[in-house]
TORPA-4810 file (N, C-alpha, C, O; in nm, 3 decimals):
<nodes>
NODE_1_23.133_15.824_3.875_23.007_15.865_3.927_23.032_15.965_4.039_23.116_15.941_4.126_X
NODE_2_22.961_16.076_4.039_22.974_16.178_4.141_22.858_16.164_4.238_22.743_16.158_4.196_X
NODE_3_22.887_16.159_4.367_22.783_16.148_4.468_22.741_16.287_4.514_22.824_16.375_4.534_X
NODE_4_22.612_16.303_4.530_22.560_16.430_4.579_22.590_16.440_4.729_22.599_16.339_4.799_X
NODE_5_22.606_16.561_4.776_22.629_16.579_4.919_22.499_16.549_4.993_22.389_16.562_4.938_X
NODE_6_22.513_16.508_5.117_22.398_16.474_5.199_22.339_16.601_5.259_22.413_16.686_5.309_X
NODE_7_22.206_16.614_5.253_22.145_16.734_5.312_22.158_16.731_5.465_22.167_16.624_5.525_X
NODE_8_22.158_16.847_5.524_22.156_16.858_5.669_22.017_16.906_5.707_21.968_17.005_5.652_X
NODE_9_21.953_16.836_5.801_21.818_16.867_5.842_21.818_16.972_5.952_21.923_17.004_6.008_X
NODE_10_21.700_17.026_5.982_21.689_17.133_6.081_21.737_17.088_6.219_21.776_17.172_6.300_X
NODE_11_21.735_16.959_6.246_21.784_16.912_6.375_21.935_16.893_6.375_21.992_16.845_6.474_X
NODE_12_22.003_16.930_6.264_22.148_16.923_6.255_22.201_16.789_6.208_22.322_16.772_6.192_X
NODE_13_22.112_16.693_6.185_22.156_16.560_6.141_22.157_16.554_5.988_22.072_16.612_5.921_X
NODE_14_22.254_16.484_5.936_22.259_16.463_5.791_22.186_16.333_5.759_22.149_16.258_5.849_X
NODE_15_22.165_16.307_5.631_22.104_16.182_5.587_22.185_16.064_5.638_22.127_15.963_5.679_X
NODE_16_22.318_16.074_5.635_22.404_15.966_5.685_22.379_15.942_5.833_22.375_15.828_5.878_X
NODE_17_22.363_16.050_5.910_22.334_16.035_6.052_22.206_15.956_6.073_22.199_15.870_6.161_X
NODE_18_22.103_15.985_5.993_21.975_15.917_6.007_21.985_15.771_5.965_21.914_15.686_6.020_X
NODE_19_22.071_15.739_5.869_22.088_15.601_5.826_22.164_15.521_5.931_22.125_15.409_5.965_X
NODE_20_22.272_15.576_5.983_22.358_15.501_6.073_22.321_15.517_6.220_22.378_15.449_6.305_X
NODE_21_22.227_15.605_6.251_22.179_15.621_6.387_22.028_15.628_6.384_21.970_15.735_6.398_X
NODE_22_21.961_15.511_6.366_21.815_15.513_6.358_21.753_15.564_6.487_21.818_15.572_6.590_X
NODE_23_21.627_15.598_6.478_21.555_15.653_6.591_21.551_15.558_6.710_21.597_15.445_6.701_X
NODE_24_21.496_15.605_6.821_21.493_15.524_6.943_21.412_15.396_6.922_21.316_15.392_6.845_X
NODE_25_21.454_15.292_6.992_21.390_15.161_6.982_21.290_15.145_7.095_21.325_15.101_7.204_X
NODE_26_21.166_15.182_7.069_21.064_15.166_7.171_20.953_15.073_7.121_20.840_15.079_7.169_X
NODE_27_20.986_14.989_7.025_20.888_14.900_6.965_20.876_14.771_7.044_20.965_14.734_7.121_X
NODE_28_20.765_14.705_7.025_20.736_14.576_7.089_20.793_14.466_6.999_20.734_14.434_6.896_X
NODE_29_20.906_14.407_7.039_20.972_14.305_6.957_20.879_14.190_6.923_20.875_14.146_6.808_X
NODE_30_20.805_14.140_7.020_20.718_14.024_6.996_20.612_14.057_6.891_20.582_13.974_6.806_X
NODE_31_20.556_14.177_6.896_20.455_14.216_6.799_20.517_14.231_6.660_20.455_14.194_6.560_X
NODE_32_20.639_14.286_6.654_20.705_14.301_6.524_20.738_14.164_6.465_20.721_14.142_6.345_X
NODE_33_20.787_14.073_6.548_20.819_13.938_6.500_20.693_13.870_6.447_20.695_13.810_6.340_X
NODE_34_20.584_13.880_6.522_20.459_13.818_6.479_20.412_13.877_6.347_20.365_13.803_6.260_X
NODE_35_20.423_14.008_6.330_20.382_14.073_6.205_20.470_14.030_6.089_20.420_14.007_5.978_X
NODE_36_20.601_14.020_6.111_20.693_13.979_6.006_20.667_13.834_5.964_20.668_13.803_5.845_X
NODE_37_20.644_13.747_6.060_20.615_13.607_6.028_20.481_13.595_5.957_20.467_13.516_5.863_X
NODE_38_20.382_13.671_6.000_20.251_13.672_5.932_20.268_13.714_5.786_20.204_13.659_5.697_X
NODE_39_20.354_13.813_5.762_20.381_13.859_5.626_20.443_13.747_5.542_20.403_13.726_5.427_X
NODE_40_20.540_13.675_5.599_20.602_13.566_5.524_20.504_13.451_5.502_20.507_13.386_5.397_X
NODE_41_20.418_13.425_5.600_20.314_13.322_5.582_20.219_13.361_5.470_20.183_13.278_5.386_X
NODE_42_20.177_13.487_5.468_20.088_13.535_5.361_20.157_13.525_5.226_20.094_13.488_5.127_X
NODE_43_20.286_13.559_5.222_20.363_13.548_5.097_20.364_13.402_5.050_20.343_13.375_4.931_X
NODE_44_20.389_13.310_5.141_20.393_13.168_5.107_20.257_13.121_5.054_20.251_13.048_4.955_X
NODE_45_20.150_13.164_5.120_20.015_13.128_5.072_19.993_13.177_4.930_19.941_13.103_4.846_X
NODE_46_20.033_13.302_4.902_20.013_13.359_4.768_20.105_13.289_4.667_20.063_13.263_4.554_X
NODE_47_20.228_13.257_4.707_20.322_13.186_4.619_20.265_13.050_4.582_20.263_13.013_4.464_X
NODE_48_20.218_12.975_4.682_20.164_12.843_4.656_20.033_12.848_4.577_19.996_12.750_4.513_X
NODE_49_19.965_12.960_4.583_19.842_12.979_4.503_19.876_13.026_4.361_19.786_13.048_4.279_X
NODE_50_20.007_13.041_4.333_20.055_13.086_4.201_20.002_13.225_4.165_19.965_13.252_4.051_X
NODE_51_20.000_13.311_4.265_19.943_13.445_4.254_20.056_13.549_4.252_20.102_13.594_4.356_X
NODE_52_20.100_13.585_4.130_20.211_13.681_4.118_20.176_13.817_4.177_20.257_13.875_4.250_X
NODE_53_20.057_13.867_4.148_20.017_13.998_4.202_20.009_13.993_4.354_20.046_14.088_4.422_X
NODE_54_19.962_13.881_4.406_19.952_13.865_4.551_20.088_13.861_4.618_20.106_13.917_4.727_X
NODE_55_20.186_13.794_4.555_20.320_13.792_4.613_20.383_13.931_4.605_20.448_13.976_4.700_X
NODE_56_20.364_13.998_4.492_20.417_14.134_4.478_20.360_14.227_4.585_20.430_14.315_4.634_X
NODE_57_20.234_14.207_4.622_20.169_14.292_4.721_20.231_14.276_4.860_20.209_14.359_4.948_X
NODE_58_20.307_14.170_4.879_20.371_14.145_5.009_20.519_14.181_5.009_20.591_14.149_5.103_X
NODE_59_20.564_14.247_4.903_20.701_14.295_4.894_20.703_14.446_4.911_20.604_14.514_4.885_X
NODE_60_20.816_14.497_4.956_20.841_14.642_4.951_20.940_14.667_4.839_21.031_14.587_4.815_X
NODE_61_20.921_14.778_4.771_21.008_14.815_4.658_21.078_14.946_4.691_21.022_15.032_4.758_X
NODE_62_21.203_14.961_4.643_21.276_14.861_4.568_21.297_14.737_4.653_21.318_14.744_4.774_X
NODE_63_21.291_14.622_4.586_21.307_14.492_4.652_21.443_14.436_4.612_21.478_14.433_4.494_X
NODE_64_21.519_14.393_4.711_21.657_14.350_4.687_21.669_14.199_4.705_21.622_14.143_4.804_X
NODE_65_21.731_14.135_4.606_21.759_13.992_4.612_21.909_13.974_4.592_21.966_14.018_4.492_X
NODE_66_21.973_13.908_4.688_22.114_13.875_4.676_22.122_13.723_4.665_22.109_13.652_4.765_X
NODE_67_22.143_13.675_4.543_22.149_13.532_4.516_22.293_13.496_4.486_22.346_13.527_4.379_X
NODE_68_22.357_13.430_4.583_22.500_13.408_4.569_22.568_13.544_4.569_22.553_13.622_4.663_X
NODE_69_22.644_13.572_4.463_22.710_13.702_4.450_22.630_13.798_4.363_22.667_13.915_4.350_X
NODE_70_22.519_13.751_4.304_22.443_13.835_4.212_22.339_13.918_4.287_22.254_13.864_4.358_X
NODE_71_22.347_14.048_4.269_22.253_14.142_4.329_22.147_14.179_4.226_22.179_14.224_4.115_X
NODE_72_22.022_14.160_4.263_21.910_14.196_4.176_21.823_14.294_4.252_21.791_14.272_4.368_X
NODE_73_21.787_14.402_4.186_21.699_14.501_4.248_21.576_14.517_4.161_21.585_14.557_4.045_X
NODE_74_21.462_14.487_4.219_21.334_14.508_4.151_21.282_14.645_4.194_21.254_14.667_4.312_X
NODE_75_21.270_14.734_4.100_21.223_14.870_4.130_21.073_14.875_4.158_21.025_14.965_4.226_X
NODE_76_20.999_14.777_4.104_20.854_14.775_4.124_20.800_14.637_4.099_20.875_14.545_4.065_X
NODE_77_20.669_14.620_4.116_20.607_14.489_4.095_20.610_14.447_3.948_20.644_14.526_3.860_X
NODE_78_20.575_14.322_3.925_20.564_14.271_3.788_20.695_14.226_3.727_20.708_14.225_3.605_X
NODE_79_20.792_14.187_3.809_20.923_14.149_3.757_20.928_14.005_3.706_21.011_13.971_3.622_X
NODE_80_20.840_13.920_3.756_20.838_13.781_3.710_20.739_13.767_3.595_20.634_13.831_3.596_X
NODE_81_20.772_13.685_3.496_20.681_13.668_3.382_20.554_13.593_3.424_20.558_13.516_3.520_X
NODE_82_20.443_13.615_3.355_20.318_13.545_3.388_20.334_13.392_3.388_20.259_13.322_3.457_X
NODE_83_20.429_13.342_3.313_20.451_13.197_3.304_20.542_13.142_3.414_20.576_13.024_3.411_X
NODE_84_20.582_13.224_3.509_20.680_13.183_3.610_20.642_13.052_3.680_20.722_12.959_3.683_X
NODE_85_20.521_13.044_3.735_20.482_12.925_3.812_20.465_12.803_3.722_20.502_12.692_3.760_X
NODE_86_20.409_12.823_3.603_20.396_12.711_3.509_20.533_12.658_3.470_20.554_12.537_3.462_X
NODE_87_20.627_12.748_3.445_20.763_12.707_3.410_20.831_12.634_3.526_20.899_12.534_3.505_X
NODE_88_20.812_12.685_3.647_20.871_12.621_3.765_20.816_12.479_3.781_20.892_12.386_3.808_X
NODE_89_20.687_12.464_3.764_20.625_12.331_3.777_20.673_12.238_3.665_20.705_12.122_3.689_X
NODE_90_20.676_12.290_3.545_20.715_12.208_3.429_20.861_12.165_3.435_20.892_12.049_3.406_X
NODE_91_20.950_12.254_3.473_21.093_12.223_3.469_21.144_12.149_3.593_21.245_12.079_3.585_X
NODE_92_21.074_12.162_3.707_21.125_12.100_3.830_21.027_12.001_3.893_21.067_11.920_3.976_X
NODE_93_20.901_12.007_3.856_20.800_11.925_3.922_20.740_11.993_4.044_20.665_11.930_4.119_X
NODE_94_20.773_12.120_4.066_20.726_12.194_4.183_20.573_12.198_4.190_20.505_12.224_4.090_X
NODE_95_20.521_12.171_4.309_20.377_12.184_4.335_20.350_12.285_4.445_20.248_12.354_4.443_X
NODE_96_20.442_12.295_4.543_20.427_12.392_4.652_20.559_12.409_4.724_20.652_12.329_4.709_X
NODE_97_20.565_12.515_4.801_20.680_12.538_4.889_20.634_12.522_5.033_20.526_12.567_5.070_X
NODE_98_20.717_12.456_5.113_20.685_12.432_5.253_20.795_12.493_5.339_20.913_12.464_5.320_X
NODE_99_20.754_12.577_5.434_20.850_12.645_5.519_20.866_12.567_5.649_20.769_12.542_5.721_X
NODE_100_20.990_12.529_5.679_21.020_12.456_5.801_21.062_12.548_5.915_21.046_12.513_6.032_X
NODE_101_21.114_12.665_5.882_21.170_12.751_5.987_21.159_12.898_5.946_21.188_12.935_5.833_X
NODE_102_21.117_12.980_6.041_21.117_13.125_6.027_21.160_13.179_6.163_21.078_13.204_6.251_X
NODE_103_21.290_13.196_6.178_21.348_13.232_6.307_21.401_13.375_6.305_21.486_13.409_6.223_X
NODE_104_21.352_13.459_6.397_21.406_13.595_6.403_21.550_13.592_6.454_21.580_13.529_6.555_X
NODE_105_21.638_13.659_6.381_21.778_13.665_6.423_21.821_13.807_6.459_21.925_13.827_6.522_X
NODE_106_21.742_13.905_6.419_21.770_14.044_6.454_21.639_14.121_6.445_21.566_14.110_6.346_X
NODE_107_21.611_14.198_6.547_21.491_14.281_6.550_21.534_14.423_6.583_21.606_14.446_6.681_X
NODE_108_21.490_14.517_6.502_21.520_14.657_6.528_21.395_14.736_6.490_21.301_14.679_6.436_X
NODE_109_21.393_14.865_6.516_21.271_14.941_6.489_21.223_14.922_6.345_21.294_14.952_6.249_X
NODE_110_21.100_14.872_6.331_21.030_14.855_6.202_21.099_14.755_6.109_21.080_14.761_5.987_X
NODE_111_21.180_14.662_6.164_21.253_14.569_6.078_21.284_14.440_6.154_21.327_14.443_6.269_X
NODE_112_21.259_14.326_6.086_21.291_14.196_6.145_21.369_14.116_6.041_21.326_14.103_5.926_X
NODE_113_21.484_14.063_6.082_21.563_13.974_5.996_21.524_13.832_6.035_21.532_13.795_6.152_X
NODE_114_21.481_13.753_5.937_21.438_13.616_5.963_21.529_13.518_5.890_21.560_13.536_5.772_X
NODE_115_21.572_13.414_5.961_21.635_13.301_5.896_21.520_13.212_5.850_21.442_13.162_5.931_X
NODE_116_21.511_13.193_5.719_21.399_13.121_5.660_21.452_12.995_5.594_21.545_13.000_5.512_X
NODE_117_21.393_12.881_5.630_21.428_12.755_5.566_21.301_12.698_5.505_21.196_12.691_5.570_X
NODE_118_21.311_12.658_5.379_21.194_12.602_5.311_21.238_12.500_5.207_21.355_12.494_5.169_X
NODE_119_21.142_12.421_5.164_21.168_12.325_5.057_21.071_12.351_4.944_20.960_12.400_4.964_X
NODE_120_21.115_12.317_4.825_21.026_12.313_4.710_20.988_12.167_4.693_21.074_12.080_4.682_X
NODE_121_20.857_12.141_4.690_20.806_12.004_4.697_20.725_11.967_4.573_20.664_12.053_4.509_X
NODE_122_20.727_11.838_4.542_20.642_11.782_4.437_20.502_11.757_4.495_20.482_11.764_4.616_X
NODE_123_20.408_11.727_4.409_20.271_11.700_4.452_20.263_11.581_4.547_20.176_11.578_4.634_X
NODE_124_20.353_11.482_4.533_20.351_11.364_4.620_20.420_11.390_4.754_20.430_11.300_4.837_X
NODE_125_20.467_11.515_4.777_20.531_11.551_4.903_20.681_11.533_4.905_20.746_11.573_5.001_X
NODE_126_20.737_11.472_4.801_20.882_11.456_4.798_20.948_11.591_4.774_20.891_11.679_4.709_X
NODE_127_21.068_11.607_4.827_21.139_11.734_4.822_21.227_11.743_4.698_21.305_11.652_4.669_X
NODE_128_21.214_11.853_4.627_21.298_11.880_4.510_21.428_11.946_4.555_21.537_11.898_4.523_X
NODE_129_21.415_12.054_4.629_21.531_12.128_4.680_21.500_12.184_4.818_21.384_12.202_4.855_X
NODE_130_21.605_12.213_4.893_21.594_12.282_5.022_21.668_12.415_5.011_21.770_12.426_4.943_X
NODE_131_21.614_12.515_5.079_21.673_12.649_5.072_21.685_12.706_5.213_21.601_12.682_5.299_X
NODE_132_21.791_12.783_5.233_21.813_12.855_5.359_21.847_12.998_5.322_21.948_13.024_5.257_X
NODE_133_21.762_13.091_5.363_21.776_13.231_5.325_21.766_13.323_5.446_21.718_13.284_5.553_X
NODE_134_21.813_13.444_5.427_21.789_13.552_5.522_21.692_13.648_5.455_21.720_13.701_5.348_X
NODE_135_21.579_13.669_5.518_21.480_13.764_5.466_21.471_13.880_5.564_21.472_13.862_5.685_X
NODE_136_21.463_14.000_5.509_21.444_14.119_5.591_21.305_14.172_5.561_21.272_14.209_5.449_X
NODE_137_21.224_14.175_5.667_21.085_14.218_5.656_21.074_14.352_5.728_21.115_14.365_5.843_X
NODE_138_21.017_14.451_5.658_21.013_14.587_5.714_20.871_14.640_5.721_20.782_14.597_5.646_X
NODE_139_20.851_14.733_5.811_20.724_14.805_5.820_20.744_14.943_5.759_20.819_15.025_5.811_X
NODE_140_20.677_14.966_5.648_20.685_15.095_5.579_20.543_15.145_5.556_20.458_15.073_5.503_X
NODE_141_20.519_15.268_5.594_20.386_15.326_5.581_20.280_15.236_5.644_20.172_15.215_5.588_X
NODE_142_20.314_15.182_5.762_20.225_15.097_5.842_20.186_14.966_5.774_20.082_14.909_5.805_X
NODE_143_20.269_14.919_5.681_20.244_14.792_5.614_20.371_14.709_5.618_20.479_14.758_5.583_X
NODE_144_20.360_14.584_5.661_20.474_14.493_5.662_20.491_14.432_5.527_20.393_14.391_5.464_X
NODE_145_20.616_14.425_5.479_20.647_14.366_5.351_20.790_14.315_5.349_20.874_14.360_5.428_X
NODE_146_20.817_14.223_5.261_20.953_14.167_5.249_21.036_14.264_5.166_21.002_14.293_5.051_X
NODE_147_21.143_14.313_5.222_21.227_14.413_5.158_21.348_14.352_5.091_21.392_14.398_4.986_X
NODE_148_21.404_14.247_5.152_21.527_14.190_5.099_21.529_14.040_5.126_21.484_13.992_5.230_X
NODE_149_21.584_13.966_5.026_21.604_13.821_5.041_21.745_13.790_4.998_21.794_13.845_4.899_X
NODE_150_21.811_13.700_5.072_21.947_13.663_5.041_21.965_13.514_5.062_21.916_13.457_5.159_X
NODE_151_22.036_13.452_4.968_22.068_13.311_4.987_22.211_13.286_4.949_22.258_13.173_4.957_X
</nodes>
C-alpha cells in the first residue's frame, strides 16, 4: 500500500502536525464531561428502548470498536441487524443494561475518554454479565457522539 503525502496548509502545518499537535485547550472540562456523560446516558436510554436508529444517532462515524484484539470499523449507521435486541434477549435473557460507572479519565479539546462499567441484566434484576470499557466521546459539528469503544 502506498501512502499519499500529507498536504501542507497555508499556516505551514501538515496534516500530521494538526493530528499530533491539536489546537489550544481553552475548553471548559466540566461542561465537556457533562455533555459526554449525557451522550452516554442518552445512548443507554435508546439501547434499553431497543431503538437501533436512536443508538446510531448517538454515534459518530466512522465508529471504531476494539473488542479484545478485533478491530471493527462501522463506516455508517445501520450496522446491527433489526433482530439484534430480540436475539440478545432470546440468547442471554437480557432485558436492560445498567451503568454503574462513567468516569472521565482524560479530557482534551472536544473529546472525553470515559471508563464505563455496566451490566447486562435480566428482567428480575439479576446480572448476566459485567463489562468494563473505555469509550471516547467526541464533539463533532457541535454534536456529542460516541466515537470509539474498547473492551
